[in-house]
C-alpha positions in Angstrom: -59.8 -72.3 158.1 -63.5 -72.8 158.3 -63.9 -70.6 161.4 -61.8 -67.9 159.7 -64.3 -67.6 156.8 -67.3 -67.5 159.3 -65.5 -64.7 161.2 -65.1 -62.8 157.9 -68.8 -63.2 157.2 -69.8 -62.0 160.7 -67.6 -58.9 160.4 -68.9 -58.2 156.9 -72.5 -58.4 158.2 -71.8 -56.1 161.1 -70.0 -53.6 158.9 -72.9 -53.7 156.4 -75.4 -53.2 159.2 -73.5 -50.2 160.6 -73.1 -48.6 157.2 -76.8 -49.1 156.5 -77.8 -47.5 159.8 -75.5 -44.5 159.3 -76.8 -44.1 155.7 -80.4 -44.2 156.8 -79.8 -41.6 159.5 -78.2 -39.3 157.0 -81.0 -39.7 154.5 -83.6 -39.3 157.2 -82.1 -35.9 158.2 -82.8 -34.7 154.7 -86.4 -35.8 154.9 -87.4 -33.4 157.8 -90.2 -31.0 156.8 -89.5 -27.3 156.5 -90.3 -25.5 159.8 -93.5 -23.5 160.0 -93.1 -19.8 159.4 -93.3 -17.6 162.5 -96.7 -16.1 163.4 -97.6 -12.7 161.8 -96.0 -9.9 163.8 -93.2 -12.0 165.2 -89.8 -10.8 164.2 -87.7 -12.8 161.8 -83.9 -12.7 161.2 -83.1 -10.9 157.9 -80.0 -9.5 156.4 -81.0 -6.6 154.2 -79.0 -3.5 153.2 -80.8 -0.3 152.2 -79.3 3.0 150.8 -80.8 6.4 150.6 -80.7 7.7 147.0 -80.4 11.3 148.1 -77.6 11.3 150.7 -76.2 7.8 150.3 -76.8 6.8 153.9 -76.6 3.0 154.3 -78.7 1.0 156.8 -78.5 -2.7 157.5 -81.7 -4.4 158.8 -81.2 -7.5 160.9 -84.7 -8.1 162.3 -88.1 -7.5 160.5 -91.7 -8.7 160.8 -91.6 -10.0 157.2 -89.0 -11.7 155.0 -88.9 -8.7 152.6 -90.3 -5.7 154.6 -91.2 -2.3 153.4 -88.1 -0.1 153.0 -87.3 2.4 155.7 -87.6 6.1 154.9 -84.7 8.6 155.0 -84.7 12.2 153.6 -88.5 11.8 153.3 -88.0 9.1 150.6 -88.1 5.3 150.6 -84.6 3.8 150.7 -83.4 1.5 147.9 -82.7 -2.2 148.6 -79.0 -2.8 147.7 -78.7 -6.4 149.0 -77.9 -8.7 146.0 -80.9 -10.9 145.0 -79.0 -14.1 145.8 -78.7 -13.2 149.5 -82.5 -12.6 150.0 
C-alpha cells in the first residue's frame, strides 16, 4: 500500500510538470512582439473595396504600399472607400 501512494505522487508530479510546461508554452506564444512593419515602398496585403460615386464601378484592392492608401481614381474623381471600418 505504501508503494501505491508513492506511485500516485510520482504520477501527480509528472502530470503537474507536463501541464506547467504546456501552459508556459501557450502563455509564451502570446508574449511575442508585434512584427516590424514592412519597409516604405514594400507592398502590404490589404482588403479594401472602393466604389465610384459617378458610375458605381467597384474595385477591390488587395495589395498596396500603405495600410490605408490613397483612393484610386475613376471617372476623373477619387473613388469612395466602402469597406466597413471594422475590416480595416
